[in-house]
C-alpha positions, 0 to 999 in steps of 0.5 A, a space after each residue: 734499920 734503927 727504929 729511931 729513924 722511923 719514929 715519926 711514922 711509927 707515931 702516925 701509925 699508932 695514932 691512925 690505928 687508935 682513931 680507926 678503932 675509935 671510928 669503928 666503935 663509934 660507927 657501931 653506935 650509929 643508928 644506921 649501922 648497915 650503912 656503915 658496914 664498909 667503913 667499919 671493916 676498913 677501919 678494922 683493916 686499917 688499924 691492923 695494917 697500922 699496928 703491924 707496920 709500927 711493930 715491924 718498924 719498931 723491931 727494925 724488921 726486914 719487911 717494914 717498908 713493904 708493910 708501910 707501902 701496903 699501909 699507905 694504900 689501906 689508909 688512903 682507901 679508909 680515908 676515902 670511905 670515912 670522908 663520905 660519912 664525915 660529909 654527913 656530920 660524923 665527926 669520928 669519921 672526919 677525925 679518922 680520915 685525917 689520921 689516915 691521910 697523915 699516916 699514909 703521908 708518913 708511910 709514903 715518905 718512909 718508903 720514898 713513894 709519893 701518892 
């Protein structure tokens, strides 16, 4: 598998990981951090899934598509959680949710699985 074929998905994964890292850090600076515990944890998990998927696609890894499938699922869960907080004015959660949805879409396109 040549990584160039997967560049759009790699880019989406790296963008999502960046937004998830930013969201987690921003959540830690909110007044009610306890309310954001699940969001922070999912942000961290999602970022790791995205990084792993991007790395495997970049190296043409045998299990890249398996990771992309899992990444899409994790991104969807993270997006759902972030959207709850975005509804309360947390812009970083809104931006993260958008990046997660885009990444999930790219990963699903990569694996040929639709939502």
